N, C-alpha and C positions, 0 to 999 in steps of 0.2 A: 752548594746548591746553586748558589749565585752565579758561578762561573758555567753551568749548563744553560742558564738562562739565557743570559749573555749571548753563549756561543749559537742557540737557536735564533736569537733576533738579528744576531750578525748574518748569520746562513741565511735566513728568511728574507734579511733586506737585500743579500746580494744576488739572490734569486728574482727579487723584483726590479733591481735596477739592471740585471746583465740581459733579462729576457727582451725587454725592448730596446736595448742598447745592440744587441743581436740582431733585432729585426731591423733598426735603423743601418744598421750597415750593410747588409742583404737589400735593403728597399736601395739605398744609396747605389750598390752596385748594379742590382737590374735596371735603375733609372738611366745610369751612366751607357750601359750594354743598349736599352733601348734609344736613347738619342744618337749615339753611334751608327746605329742601323738606318733611322729615318728622323734625322734632323728637321723635317718639316710638318712633324706632328709633334713640336716641341710645348707648344702649349696645352695640348691635351694630358701629354705627360705630366706635364708641372701640377696640372690642377689635380691629377690622379694621386701622384706623390704628395700634395701638400693635405689631401684629405686624409690619407691614410697614415701620413706621419703626427696631426691631431688626433688621430684615434690610439695611436700607440704612446703617446705623451700621456693621452687621458688615462689608458690603461695602467700606466707607470706610476701616475699620482694617485688613483684609487686604490693600487696596491700598497703604497707606501703610508696612506691613511688608513686604511685597513691595519697594516703592521701596527702602526700609532696607537690605534682604538685599542688593539688585542693586547698590547704588552704595554701600556702606557699605565705609570704609576697615579693612581689618586691618592689624594691627601697628603 
């Protein structure tokens, strides 16, 4: 029973970490592509990128905190 719970925790944490990681990679690719097309809009692109990265990281942290709350041992 213990290995099943451990496997569940590891798989949920993997999803909680990989999801935002994939979003960050796609965002980086899109930003580089946008900057190569229009370098003069760098300040606007940078601000949008920073806001999106903040939201992605917040979702990641909240997901990991929820996992700790659900599967945390008390006592």
